[in-house]
C-alpha positions in Angstrom: 0.0 0.0 0.0 2.8 2.4 0.8 5.5 1.2 -1.7 5.0 4.0 -4.2 5.0 6.9 -1.8 8.0 5.4 0.1 9.9 5.1 -3.3 9.0 8.7 -4.1 10.2 9.9 -0.7 13.5 8.0 -1.1 14.1 10.0 -4.3 13.9 13.3 -2.4 17.3 14.5 -1.3 15.9 16.1 1.8 13.6 13.2 2.9 16.2 10.5 2.2 18.6 12.1 4.7 16.5 11.0 7.7 17.6 7.7 9.2 17.0 6.1 12.6 20.1 6.0 14.8 21.0 3.0 16.9 19.6 4.7 20.0 16.2 5.2 18.2 16.2 1.5 17.2 17.0 0.5 20.8 14.2 2.8 22.1 11.7 1.1 19.6 12.9 -2.4 20.7 12.5 -1.5 24.4 9.1 0.1 24.0 7.7 -2.3 21.3 6.0 -1.4 18.0 2.5 -1.1 19.5 3.7 1.7 21.9 5.6 3.4 19.1 2.4 3.3 17.0 0.4 4.8 19.9 3.0 7.6 20.1 2.6 8.2 16.3 -1.2 8.3 16.6 -1.0 10.8 19.5 1.6 13.0 17.7 -0.5 13.0 14.4 -3.8 13.7 16.3 -2.4 16.5 18.4 0.3 18.1 16.2 -0.9 17.9 12.6 -4.6 16.8 12.5 -6.2 20.0 13.6 -7.4 22.4 11.0 -5.5 25.3 12.5 -2.0 24.9 13.9 -0.4 28.1 15.3 3.1 26.9 14.7 2.6 24.9 11.5 5.9 24.0 10.0 7.7 24.0 13.3 5.6 21.6 15.4 7.7 18.5 14.8 11.2 18.4 16.3 14.0 17.0 14.1 15.2 14.7 16.9 14.2 13.3 20.3 11.8 10.5 19.3 11.9 8.0 16.4 8.4 9.0 15.3 9.7 12.6 14.8 12.4 11.3 12.5 9.9 9.2 10.7 7.5 12.1 10.3 10.1 14.1 8.5 11.2 11.2 6.4 7.6 10.6 5.3 6.5 14.2 4.9 4.0 13.8 7.8 5.7 16.6 9.8 3.5 19.6 9.0 0.4 20.5 7.0 2.5 22.1 4.2 4.4 18.8 3.7 1.3 16.7 4.1 -0.4 18.8 1.4 2.5 18.7 -1.0 3.2 15.0 -0.7 -0.1 13.4 0.3 -2.6 15.9 -1.1 -4.6 16.4 2.1 -5.8 20.0 2.1 -4.5 22.5 4.6 -6.9 24.3 7.0 -9.2 21.3 7.2 -9.1 18.8 10.1 -7.6 15.5 9.0 -10.2 12.7 9.0 -9.6 9.5 11.0 -8.9 7.7 7.7 -6.3 10.3 6.7 -4.7 10.0 10.2 -4.6 6.2 9.9 -2.9 6.6 6.5 -0.2 8.9 7.9 0.3 6.7 11.0 0.5 3.6 8.8 3.1 5.3 6.5 5.2 6.3 9.5 5.2 2.8 10.9 6.0 1.3 7.5 9.0 3.6 7.2 10.1 2.7 10.7 10.0 -1.0 9.7 12.1 -0.3 6.6 14.8 1.2 8.9 15.3 -2.2 10.5 13.6 -1.3 13.8 
């Protein structure tokens, strides 16, 4: 389901720079994928799903959690990137289906990193 978008993201010079470090992989192993997915759901729901985000474009840190890295690698980090790469309109709350898609993409990317 995500093969084509992941391939397109790998071709992006900026997106392809993001990789999980060993400490990120260890964190994932310690917490388990279900906990990481719950973190991804929470971050997407609170940081990018609302229609209006006061700090859009700056709400996702570049480090500090494996999901943050994955969000940048998959263009799920802000509404501008989500609009550009995934064609979900800005200034409209993301539907549960759209949120599921983004979380699924993030988790698939994490799996491709060997986590």
